Residue frames as qw, qx, qy, qz and C-alpha x, y, z in Angstrom:
[[0.521, 0.118, 0.558, 0.635, -48.92, 96.56, 41.04],
 [0.159, 0.529, -0.015, -0.833, -49.32, 99.72, 39.04],
 [0.476, 0.500, 0.666, 0.282, -51.57, 99.95, 35.90],
 [0.144, -0.364, 0.119, 0.912, -50.88, 102.93, 33.74],
 [0.394, 0.676, 0.623, 0.001, -53.69, 104.55, 31.63],
 [0.137, -0.189, 0.271, 0.934, -53.62, 107.04, 28.69],
 [0.382, 0.699, 0.575, -0.189, -56.57, 108.74, 27.09],
 [0.073, 0.718, -0.214, -0.658, -56.41, 110.49, 23.74],
 [0.607, 0.618, -0.230, -0.444, -55.71, 110.34, 20.05],
 [0.662, -0.085, 0.700, 0.254, -54.97, 107.11, 18.09],
 [0.523, 0.764, -0.046, -0.374, -54.06, 107.81, 14.52],
 [0.861, 0.139, 0.256, 0.417, -51.80, 106.86, 11.64],
 [0.107, -0.815, 0.247, 0.514, -48.88, 108.76, 10.40],
 [0.775, 0.493, 0.307, 0.249, -47.95, 108.92, 6.69],
 [0.388, -0.713, 0.226, 0.538, -44.51, 110.34, 5.92],
 [0.571, 0.806, -0.139, -0.073, -43.09, 111.99, 2.82],
 [0.898, -0.096, 0.138, 0.406, -39.80, 110.40, 1.74],
 [0.472, 0.437, 0.079, 0.761, -38.56, 113.68, 0.30],
 [0.248, -0.491, -0.367, 0.750, -37.84, 116.87, 2.31],
 [0.075, 0.447, 0.393, 0.800, -39.71, 120.02, 1.46],
 [0.077, -0.101, 0.322, -0.938, -42.02, 122.66, 2.89],
 [0.552, 0.145, 0.449, -0.687, -45.31, 120.94, 2.68],
 [0.451, 0.207, 0.860, 0.117, -47.80, 119.01, 0.51],
 [0.402, 0.678, 0.089, -0.608, -48.65, 121.38, -2.34],
 [0.520, 0.490, -0.597, -0.364, -47.28, 119.01, -4.98],
 [0.980, -0.075, -0.123, -0.137, -47.31, 115.15, -5.26],
 [0.003, 0.670, -0.714, 0.203, -44.56, 113.55, -3.32],
 [0.652, 0.027, -0.757, -0.025, -43.72, 109.85, -2.45],
 [0.553, -0.540, 0.285, -0.567, -45.10, 108.65, 0.87],
 [0.450, 0.062, -0.881, 0.135, -44.52, 105.78, 3.26],
 [0.341, -0.084, 0.571, -0.742, -46.81, 104.45, 5.90],
 [0.392, -0.773, -0.012, -0.499, -49.25, 104.08, 7.53],
 [0.407, 0.179, -0.719, 0.534, -47.45, 104.00, 10.82],
 [0.487, -0.661, -0.569, 0.047, -49.32, 103.58, 14.09],
 [0.282, 0.255, -0.217, 0.899, -49.21, 106.93, 15.98],
 [0.415, -0.767, -0.255, -0.419, -50.81, 109.49, 18.22],
 [0.086, 0.597, -0.588, 0.540, -48.85, 110.80, 21.30],
 [0.662, -0.355, 0.461, -0.472, -50.88, 108.92, 23.99],
 [0.979, 0.164, -0.021, -0.120, -50.75, 105.78, 21.83],
 [0.558, 0.588, -0.474, 0.345, -47.00, 106.08, 21.40],
 [0.236, -0.563, 0.562, -0.559, -46.57, 106.59, 25.10],
 [0.810, -0.200, 0.382, -0.396, -48.67, 103.57, 26.09],
 [0.918, 0.339, -0.206, -0.012, -47.17, 101.32, 23.47],
 [0.341, 0.586, -0.595, 0.432, -43.71, 102.00, 24.98],
 [0.516, -0.398, 0.524, -0.548, -45.08, 101.25, 28.43],
 [0.941, 0.054, 0.132, -0.307, -46.39, 98.00, 27.12],
 [0.737, 0.502, -0.416, 0.175, -43.11, 97.02, 25.47],
 [0.077, 0.546, -0.675, 0.490, -41.48, 97.33, 28.88],
 [0.421, -0.151, -0.891, 0.081, -43.80, 94.71, 30.23],
 [0.115, 0.083, 0.471, -0.871, -45.79, 97.20, 32.41],
 [0.116, 0.566, 0.814, -0.062, -49.51, 96.64, 32.85],
 [0.014, 0.318, -0.039, -0.947, -51.30, 99.42, 30.90],
 [0.310, 0.606, 0.730, 0.051, -54.36, 100.49, 28.91],
 [0.054, -0.125, 0.214, 0.967, -55.58, 103.20, 26.69],
 [0.315, 0.637, 0.627, -0.319, -59.01, 104.84, 26.10],
 [0.025, 0.371, -0.388, -0.843, -59.70, 106.09, 22.57],
 [0.707, 0.486, 0.408, -0.311, -61.74, 105.61, 19.41],
 [0.122, -0.332, 0.681, 0.641, -60.83, 104.44, 15.91],
 [0.679, 0.302, -0.162, -0.650, -62.79, 103.78, 12.78],
 [0.842, 0.004, 0.536, -0.051, -63.54, 100.32, 11.58],
 [0.650, 0.743, -0.156, -0.028, -60.94, 100.62, 8.80],
 [0.864, 0.238, -0.255, 0.363, -57.44, 99.59, 8.04],
 [0.184, 0.630, -0.321, 0.683, -55.93, 102.57, 9.75],
 [0.644, -0.554, 0.209, -0.484, -57.78, 101.67, 12.97],
 [0.989, -0.138, -0.018, -0.040, -56.81, 98.04, 12.85],
 [0.671, 0.442, -0.342, 0.488, -53.06, 98.73, 12.25],
 [0.144, -0.580, 0.430, -0.676, -53.11, 100.61, 15.54],
 [0.838, -0.331, 0.130, -0.413, -55.15, 97.95, 17.37],
 [0.956, 0.155, -0.216, 0.122, -52.88, 95.21, 16.16],
 [0.448, 0.524, -0.424, 0.587, -49.70, 97.01, 17.20],
 [0.343, -0.562, 0.371, -0.654, -50.91, 98.04, 20.63],
 [0.933, -0.221, 0.066, -0.277, -52.28, 94.53, 21.41],
 [0.862, 0.303, -0.309, 0.265, -49.05, 92.92, 20.18],
 [0.338, 0.489, -0.457, 0.661, -46.95, 95.15, 22.47],
 [0.380, -0.197, -0.777, 0.461, -48.93, 94.27, 25.55],
 [0.165, -0.063, 0.148, -0.973, -51.45, 97.14, 25.78],
 [0.195, 0.432, 0.818, -0.326, -54.95, 96.57, 27.15],
 [0.050, -0.056, -0.429, -0.900, -57.07, 97.84, 24.12],
 [0.054, -0.520, -0.852, 0.040, -60.49, 97.14, 25.67],
 [0.041, -0.695, -0.317, 0.644, -60.93, 100.84, 26.07],
 [0.004, 0.282, -0.468, -0.837, -60.60, 101.58, 22.36],
 [0.569, 0.480, 0.540, -0.393, -64.03, 101.80, 20.80],
 [0.252, 0.018, 0.690, 0.678, -64.35, 100.92, 17.11],
 [0.375, 0.512, 0.208, -0.745, -66.76, 103.33, 15.48],
 [0.651, 0.310, 0.677, 0.148, -68.44, 101.45, 12.50],
 [0.443, 0.806, 0.296, 0.258, -68.93, 104.50, 10.34],
 [0.287, -0.909, 0.156, 0.261, -65.98, 106.49, 11.80],
 [0.680, 0.631, -0.222, 0.301, -62.64, 107.36, 10.22],
 [0.766, -0.424, -0.114, 0.469, -59.40, 106.82, 12.10],
 [0.068, -0.956, 0.098, 0.268, -57.35, 109.96, 12.60],
 [0.832, 0.324, 0.116, 0.435, -54.34, 110.72, 10.48],
 [0.216, -0.876, 0.174, 0.394, -51.23, 112.88, 10.21],
 [0.780, 0.525, 0.080, 0.330, -49.33, 113.50, 7.03],
 [0.448, -0.804, 0.172, 0.351, -45.73, 114.68, 7.76],
 [0.712, 0.583, -0.031, 0.391, -43.06, 116.18, 5.66],
 [0.634, -0.515, -0.025, 0.577, -39.63, 117.14, 6.92],
 [0.282, 0.958, -0.047, -0.018, -38.19, 120.46, 5.88],
 [0.661, 0.528, -0.364, 0.389, -34.51, 120.95, 5.03],
 [0.012, -0.614, 0.501, -0.609, -33.78, 122.33, 8.48],
 [0.231, 0.019, -0.924, 0.305, -35.26, 119.30, 10.19],
 [0.366, 0.131, 0.428, -0.816, -38.54, 120.90, 11.31],
 [0.176, 0.260, 0.938, 0.144, -41.84, 119.32, 10.24],
 [0.405, 0.036, -0.170, -0.898, -44.91, 120.30, 8.27],
 [0.197, 0.181, 0.935, -0.234, -48.13, 118.48, 9.29],
 [0.496, -0.158, -0.349, -0.779, -51.60, 117.93, 7.85],
 [0.113, -0.005, 0.895, -0.431, -53.77, 116.51, 10.60],
 [0.591, -0.309, -0.426, -0.612, -57.26, 114.90, 10.69],
 [0.228, -0.040, -0.837, 0.496, -57.88, 114.48, 14.44],
 [0.279, 0.092, 0.397, -0.869, -60.70, 116.74, 15.62],
 [0.677, 0.236, -0.111, -0.688, -63.15, 115.32, 12.96],
 [0.478, 0.234, -0.839, -0.112, -61.99, 111.78, 13.20],
 [0.720, -0.376, -0.573, -0.110, -63.23, 108.96, 15.42],
 [0.579, -0.228, -0.483, 0.616, -60.83, 110.00, 18.21],
 [0.004, 0.255, -0.070, 0.964, -62.29, 113.47, 18.21],
 [0.609, -0.396, -0.227, -0.649, -65.43, 112.10, 19.77],
 [0.430, 0.031, -0.826, 0.362, -63.98, 110.19, 22.76],
 [0.537, -0.514, 0.097, -0.662, -66.49, 109.79, 25.59],
 [0.068, -0.286, 0.886, -0.358, -66.57, 107.60, 28.69],
 [0.701, -0.205, -0.505, -0.460, -68.88, 104.67, 28.43],
 [0.803, -0.509, 0.156, -0.267, -69.74, 102.52, 31.51],
 [0.966, 0.016, -0.034, 0.254, -67.07, 100.05, 30.42],
 [0.456, 0.585, -0.215, 0.636, -64.46, 102.82, 30.08],
 [0.398, -0.714, 0.234, -0.526, -65.29, 104.02, 33.55],
 [0.946, -0.308, 0.091, -0.048, -64.80, 100.50, 34.81],
 [0.806, 0.348, -0.131, 0.460, -61.41, 100.43, 33.09],
 [0.051, 0.734, -0.276, 0.618, -60.31, 103.69, 34.72],
 [0.638, -0.625, 0.240, -0.380, -61.09, 102.13, 38.08],
 [0.979, -0.082, 0.011, 0.187, -58.63, 99.30, 37.42],
 [0.603, 0.538, -0.154, 0.568, -55.85, 101.78, 36.88],
 [0.582, -0.653, -0.246, 0.417, -53.54, 103.41, 39.46],
 [0.296, -0.479, 0.188, 0.805, -51.75, 105.98, 37.30],
 [0.502, 0.779, 0.374, -0.004, -52.92, 108.35, 34.56],
 [0.440, -0.235, 0.291, 0.816, -50.59, 109.91, 32.09],
 [0.318, 0.843, 0.349, -0.257, -51.95, 113.11, 30.41],
 [0.484, 0.114, 0.379, 0.780, -50.76, 114.50, 27.12],
 [0.115, 0.525, 0.156, -0.829, -51.51, 118.20, 26.55],
 [0.173, 0.157, -0.637, -0.734, -52.01, 117.35, 22.81],
 [0.111, -0.325, -0.933, -0.107, -55.00, 115.19, 23.85],
 [0.035, 0.544, 0.543, -0.639, -56.95, 118.12, 25.20],
 [0.058, -0.047, 0.487, 0.870, -58.22, 119.04, 21.71],
 [0.382, -0.387, -0.583, -0.604, -62.06, 118.56, 22.18],
 [0.450, -0.459, 0.274, -0.715, -64.49, 119.26, 25.00],
 [0.932, -0.195, -0.109, -0.284, -65.54, 115.66, 25.41],
 [0.790, 0.211, -0.434, 0.378, -61.91, 114.52, 25.71],
 [0.028, 0.480, -0.427, 0.766, -61.15, 117.20, 28.28],
 [0.713, -0.368, 0.112, -0.586, -64.14, 115.99, 30.28],
 [0.959, 0.025, -0.284, -0.010, -63.01, 112.38, 29.92],
 [0.579, 0.320, -0.485, 0.572, -59.45, 113.09, 31.10],
 [0.181, -0.469, 0.374, -0.779, -60.52, 115.28, 34.04],
 [0.866, -0.274, -0.044, -0.416, -63.00, 112.50, 35.10],
 [0.889, 0.105, -0.378, 0.236, -60.08, 109.99, 35.01],
 [0.232, 0.483, -0.451, 0.714, -57.92, 112.40, 37.04],
 [0.526, -0.445, 0.208, -0.694, -60.58, 112.72, 39.67],
 [0.951, -0.123, -0.155, -0.238, -61.30, 108.94, 39.90],
 [0.818, 0.211, -0.391, 0.366, -57.63, 107.84, 39.95],
 [0.157, 0.461, -0.435, 0.757, -56.46, 110.51, 42.34],
 [0.638, -0.431, 0.083, -0.632, -59.50, 109.87, 44.60],
 [0.978, -0.164, -0.117, -0.044, -58.32, 106.26, 45.08],
 [0.622, -0.650, 0.343, 0.268, -54.78, 107.30, 45.99],
 [0.797, 0.345, 0.287, 0.404, -53.39, 106.99, 42.42],
 [0.339, -0.555, 0.187, 0.736, -50.93, 109.31, 40.72],
 [0.531, 0.811, 0.241, -0.036, -50.88, 111.52, 37.63],
 [0.496, -0.283, 0.334, 0.750, -48.03, 112.40, 35.23],
 [0.325, 0.872, 0.266, -0.251, -48.39, 115.34, 32.78],
 [0.491, -0.050, 0.439, 0.751, -46.50, 116.06, 29.52],
 [0.254, 0.650, 0.149, -0.700, -47.68, 119.48, 28.20],
 [0.464, 0.125, 0.753, 0.449, -46.65, 118.40, 24.62],
 [0.246, 0.829, 0.501, -0.004, -48.19, 121.60, 23.18],
 [0.445, 0.346, 0.135, 0.815, -47.20, 124.63, 21.28],
 [0.131, -0.372, -0.405, 0.825, -47.45, 128.02, 23.11],
 [0.186, 0.043, -0.332, -0.924, -49.34, 129.64, 20.17],
 [0.487, -0.300, -0.679, -0.460, -52.29, 127.29, 20.75],
 [0.204, -0.141, -0.746, 0.618, -52.51, 127.78, 24.47],
 [0.256, 0.210, 0.282, -0.901, -55.34, 130.25, 24.05],
 [0.361, -0.191, -0.765, -0.497, -57.68, 127.83, 22.16],
 [0.605, -0.439, -0.078, -0.660, -61.10, 127.79, 23.87],
 [0.870, -0.425, 0.059, -0.242, -60.77, 126.02, 27.26],
 [0.801, 0.313, -0.395, 0.324, -57.17, 124.76, 26.54],
 [0.153, 0.526, -0.509, 0.664, -55.33, 126.90, 29.23],
 [0.633, -0.405, 0.251, -0.610, -57.98, 126.16, 31.92],
 [0.982, 0.014, -0.137, -0.130, -57.80, 122.45, 31.18],
 [0.649, 0.419, -0.457, 0.441, -54.03, 122.44, 31.32],
 [0.089, -0.538, 0.451, -0.707, -53.95, 124.28, 34.62],
 [0.818, -0.303, 0.111, -0.476, -56.57, 121.88, 36.11],
 [0.950, 0.121, -0.266, 0.109, -54.45, 118.92, 35.13],
 [0.420, 0.505, -0.476, 0.585, -51.25, 120.58, 36.40],
 [0.417, -0.540, 0.342, -0.646, -52.87, 121.15, 39.89],
 [0.930, -0.198, 0.164, -0.263, -53.32, 117.37, 40.15],
 [0.761, 0.510, -0.382, 0.118, -49.91, 116.39, 38.80],
 [0.797, -0.551, 0.177, 0.171, -47.38, 114.32, 40.75],
 [0.617, -0.220, 0.465, 0.596, -44.79, 114.05, 37.95],
 [0.339, 0.866, 0.045, -0.365, -44.34, 116.88, 35.42],
 [0.710, -0.061, 0.508, 0.484, -42.47, 116.16, 32.17],
 [0.357, 0.885, 0.077, -0.290, -42.09, 119.31, 30.09],
 [0.771, 0.269, 0.214, 0.536, -39.73, 119.80, 27.14],
 [0.411, 0.212, 0.040, 0.886, -37.37, 122.75, 27.38],
 [0.063, -0.173, 0.089, -0.979, -39.30, 126.01, 27.54],
 [0.543, -0.451, -0.573, -0.417, -42.57, 124.25, 28.30],
 [0.479, -0.236, -0.628, 0.567, -41.25, 124.35, 31.93],
 [0.092, -0.238, -0.272, 0.928, -42.24, 127.98, 32.11],
 [0.182, -0.378, -0.630, -0.653, -45.64, 127.84, 30.37],
 [0.513, -0.651, -0.520, -0.208, -47.38, 127.81, 33.70],
 [0.596, -0.458, -0.296, 0.590, -45.04, 129.95, 35.95],
 [0.035, 0.997, 0.047, -0.057, -44.35, 133.51, 36.64],
 [0.577, -0.570, 0.420, 0.406, -40.66, 132.65, 36.81],
 [0.607, 0.769, -0.139, -0.145, -38.43, 133.22, 33.80],
 [0.131, 0.618, -0.774, 0.039, -35.46, 131.14, 34.70],
 [0.694, -0.018, -0.711, -0.112, -35.26, 127.36, 34.98],
 [0.323, 0.003, -0.749, 0.579, -34.20, 127.34, 38.57],
 [0.267, 0.017, 0.340, -0.901, -36.97, 129.66, 39.65],
 [0.690, 0.004, -0.347, -0.634, -39.62, 127.84, 37.57],
 [0.600, -0.009, -0.797, 0.076, -38.68, 124.51, 39.10],
 [0.121, -0.059, -0.668, 0.732, -38.90, 125.96, 42.62],
 [0.438, 0.052, 0.055, -0.896, -42.28, 127.58, 41.84],
 [0.709, 0.018, -0.542, -0.451, -43.71, 124.35, 40.51],
 [0.497, -0.041, -0.812, 0.303, -42.39, 122.09, 43.34],
 [0.055, -0.015, 0.521, -0.852, -43.90, 124.56, 45.79],
 [0.615, -0.042, -0.195, -0.763, -47.41, 123.75, 44.32],
 [0.767, -0.196, 0.514, -0.332, -47.06, 120.18, 45.49],
 [0.810, 0.473, -0.328, -0.111, -45.67, 118.52, 42.31],
 [0.853, -0.458, 0.223, 0.114, -43.49, 115.71, 43.56],
 [0.603, -0.251, 0.505, 0.564, -40.94, 115.57, 40.72],
 [0.439, 0.823, -0.030, -0.358, -40.07, 117.37, 37.50],
 [0.695, -0.049, 0.540, 0.472, -38.28, 115.94, 34.45],
 [0.298, 0.797, -0.137, -0.506, -37.11, 118.43, 31.80],
 [0.837, 0.269, 0.400, 0.260, -36.56, 116.81, 28.41],
 [0.060, -0.802, 0.272, 0.528, -33.69, 118.33, 26.39],
 [0.769, 0.588, -0.143, -0.204, -33.70, 116.25, 23.26],
 [0.815, 0.372, -0.347, 0.278, -30.31, 115.08, 22.08],
 [0.101, 0.637, -0.480, 0.595, -28.70, 116.89, 25.04],
 [0.308, -0.060, -0.879, 0.361, -30.35, 114.56, 27.60],
 [0.470, -0.652, -0.438, -0.402, -32.62, 115.44, 30.53],
 [0.066, 0.337, -0.553, 0.759, -32.75, 116.78, 33.99],
 [0.534, -0.485, -0.690, -0.059, -34.56, 115.59, 37.12],
 [0.015, -0.383, 0.374, -0.845, -35.71, 117.75, 40.06],
 [0.548, -0.595, -0.572, -0.136, -37.52, 117.08, 43.34],
 [0.318, -0.925, 0.037, -0.205, -37.33, 118.99, 46.63],
 [0.685, -0.613, 0.346, 0.186, -34.10, 117.13, 47.61],
 [0.711, -0.028, 0.556, 0.430, -32.55, 116.21, 44.25],
 [0.417, 0.809, -0.144, -0.389, -31.16, 117.92, 41.16],
 [0.657, -0.178, 0.674, 0.287, -29.73, 115.64, 38.46],
 [0.527, 0.708, -0.201, -0.425, -28.78, 116.08, 34.82],
 [0.692, -0.146, 0.645, 0.289, -27.64, 113.20, 32.52],
 [0.115, 0.457, -0.506, -0.722, -26.38, 113.60, 28.91],
 [0.838, 0.329, 0.059, -0.432, -28.13, 112.12, 25.95],
 [0.771, -0.089, 0.575, 0.259, -26.92, 109.06, 23.97],
 [0.120, 0.577, -0.472, -0.656, -25.00, 109.47, 20.76],
 [0.580, 0.305, 0.751, 0.084, -27.05, 107.93, 17.93],
 [0.084, 0.001, 0.528, 0.845, -27.82, 108.73, 14.32],
 [0.372, 0.426, 0.475, -0.675, -31.18, 110.52, 14.14],
 [0.126, 0.205, 0.803, 0.546, -33.51, 109.27, 11.43],
 [0.291, -0.559, -0.509, -0.586, -36.93, 110.38, 12.71],
 [0.054, 0.175, -0.596, 0.782, -37.52, 112.27, 15.99],
 [0.586, -0.302, -0.175, -0.732, -41.31, 111.82, 16.06],
 [0.874, -0.297, -0.334, -0.190, -42.31, 109.94, 19.16],
 [0.581, 0.246, -0.566, 0.531, -39.00, 110.15, 20.93],
 [0.189, -0.345, 0.410, -0.823, -40.36, 112.36, 23.77],
 [0.822, -0.204, -0.100, -0.522, -43.34, 109.96, 24.18],
 [0.877, 0.066, -0.453, 0.145, -40.96, 107.03, 24.50],
 [0.275, 0.349, -0.510, 0.736, -38.75, 108.92, 26.91],
 [0.440, -0.341, 0.237, -0.797, -41.73, 109.83, 29.07],
 [0.905, -0.114, -0.265, -0.312, -43.17, 106.33, 29.03],
 [0.757, 0.132, -0.531, 0.357, -39.90, 104.84, 30.18],
 [0.102, 0.335, -0.493, 0.796, -39.31, 107.32, 32.90],
 [0.630, -0.305, 0.103, -0.707, -42.88, 106.91, 34.32],
 [0.906, -0.016, -0.407, -0.116, -42.55, 103.14, 34.17],
 [0.622, 0.129, -0.565, 0.526, -39.33, 103.07, 36.12],
 [0.135, -0.387, 0.308, -0.859, -40.48, 105.88, 38.51],
 [0.762, -0.280, -0.041, -0.582, -43.61, 103.95, 39.42],
 [0.906, -0.018, -0.414, 0.080, -41.57, 100.80, 39.94],
 [0.630, -0.767, 0.030, 0.115, -39.50, 102.65, 42.61],
 [0.766, 0.258, -0.012, 0.588, -36.25, 103.15, 40.63],
 [0.344, -0.636, -0.090, 0.685, -33.96, 105.90, 41.81],
 [0.333, 0.866, 0.062, -0.368, -33.95, 109.07, 39.66],
 [0.061, -0.624, 0.655, 0.421, -30.52, 108.30, 38.05],
 [0.345, 0.035, 0.921, 0.177, -31.55, 104.90, 36.88],
 [0.408, 0.678, 0.575, -0.208, -35.02, 106.10, 35.66],
 [0.199, 0.863, -0.144, -0.442, -33.43, 109.04, 33.79],
 [0.196, -0.447, 0.778, 0.396, -30.72, 106.85, 32.19],
 [0.373, 0.245, 0.887, 0.118, -33.22, 104.41, 30.85],
 [0.349, 0.805, 0.387, -0.283, -35.53, 107.22, 29.62],
 [0.057, 0.756, -0.426, -0.494, -32.61, 108.87, 27.76],
 [0.241, -0.196, 0.891, 0.332, -31.74, 105.56, 26.13],
 [0.392, 0.524, 0.750, -0.097, -35.46, 105.07, 25.16],
 [0.282, 0.873, 0.120, -0.378, -35.69, 108.46, 23.55],
 [0.041, -0.628, 0.622, 0.467, -32.34, 108.00, 21.76],
 [0.325, 0.013, 0.918, 0.227, -33.32, 104.59, 20.34],
 [0.413, 0.659, 0.573, -0.258, -36.68, 105.92, 19.18],
 [0.274, 0.819, -0.140, -0.485, -35.07, 108.46, 16.81],
 [0.220, -0.428, 0.784, 0.392, -33.09, 105.77, 14.96],
 [0.260, 0.272, 0.889, 0.261, -36.12, 104.40, 13.07],
 [0.232, -0.113, -0.335, -0.907, -38.69, 105.89, 10.73],
 [0.535, -0.445, -0.606, -0.386, -42.14, 105.91, 12.24],
 [0.318, -0.644, 0.280, -0.637, -43.32, 107.09, 15.74],
 [0.845, -0.378, 0.256, -0.277, -43.77, 103.65, 17.29],
 [0.888, 0.342, -0.297, 0.081, -41.12, 101.75, 15.34],
 [0.343, 0.522, -0.563, 0.541, -38.37, 102.72, 17.88],
 [0.680, -0.552, 0.178, -0.448, -40.27, 101.73, 20.98],
 [0.333, 0.487, -0.781, 0.204, -37.98, 99.50, 23.04],
 [0.842, -0.398, -0.364, -0.031, -37.99, 96.50, 25.28],
 [0.516, -0.820, 0.247, 0.020, -35.97, 96.53, 28.45],
 [0.854, -0.100, 0.343, 0.377, -33.40, 94.22, 26.78],
 [0.541, 0.640, 0.220, 0.499, -32.93, 96.62, 23.91],
 [0.161, -0.950, 0.081, -0.255, -32.44, 99.52, 26.30],
 [0.766, -0.547, 0.289, 0.175, -29.87, 97.47, 28.31],
 [0.798, 0.196, 0.306, 0.481, -27.97, 96.75, 25.07],
 [0.265, 0.853, 0.090, 0.440, -27.92, 100.46, 24.09],
 [0.404, -0.881, 0.199, -0.146, -26.67, 101.57, 27.53],
 [0.842, -0.311, 0.327, 0.295, -24.05, 98.82, 27.59],
 [0.689, 0.454, 0.257, 0.503, -22.80, 99.82, 24.12],
 [0.065, 0.917, -0.028, 0.392, -22.52, 103.52, 25.01],
 [0.621, -0.742, 0.254, 0.009, -20.58, 102.65, 28.27],
 [0.860, -0.109, 0.340, 0.365, -18.11, 100.56, 26.32]]
């Protein structure tokens, strides 16, 4: 049996209820919602009934406990989340602009999850896991980069696998150590899950077809390109497959890509064929956007089955 591990930020998200360009005036807010890309990912894995765990840090505060309670309730092994007595749980304040883009105010680097390190217990947890999912957004501090690369080495060294979602803006690729860390992870990746143009962040190629060929030639076993509402595509050396997205009313897109990735990885590790894994991943991403809050749309298998059946009918 597989056990999936994520390492990285756990935080809360607080959302403005009115659209605008930022937070330079008082606005009504809702939240806190449990959040953080690795946390959203692993929560969706847990809701599918898959054995999974996360390594992170939170403060001994309400924001930390709202995350711990949600993750535990959804089936995630939270033994790797250290509670820092005098720490502060990370946060993200989010306001949607009129065009649907988002303005963020983050507190991550200087929060509890900005100081993640691997304790002996965390190393022991890594050694119970067979798959590591890496989010590029989690490579935001030297200690976390070291933690993730250590986990990559230990899991791959025991015959395990790695999936990698860049989940990062091109303009911050040149942050100190960021590009090298991303390339190191990519070199150990079995399943690559970029969104759109992220496919070409690490290639000389400038077309999708050429970029896919270049990446597969490095030893990556499979590539899944996320296309938002348009669906997604799957590529391996023998297969090329594209499935359309599901028609739903979008309320909040935050976390949809993380839910998509979690669902695809879970089905892929279980031996599903690419078409089935992609269909369920598309359904997971679609259902995620129908609810406010990044984890609120995480789905059970039964909920995904119901969405797929409703779209077919």
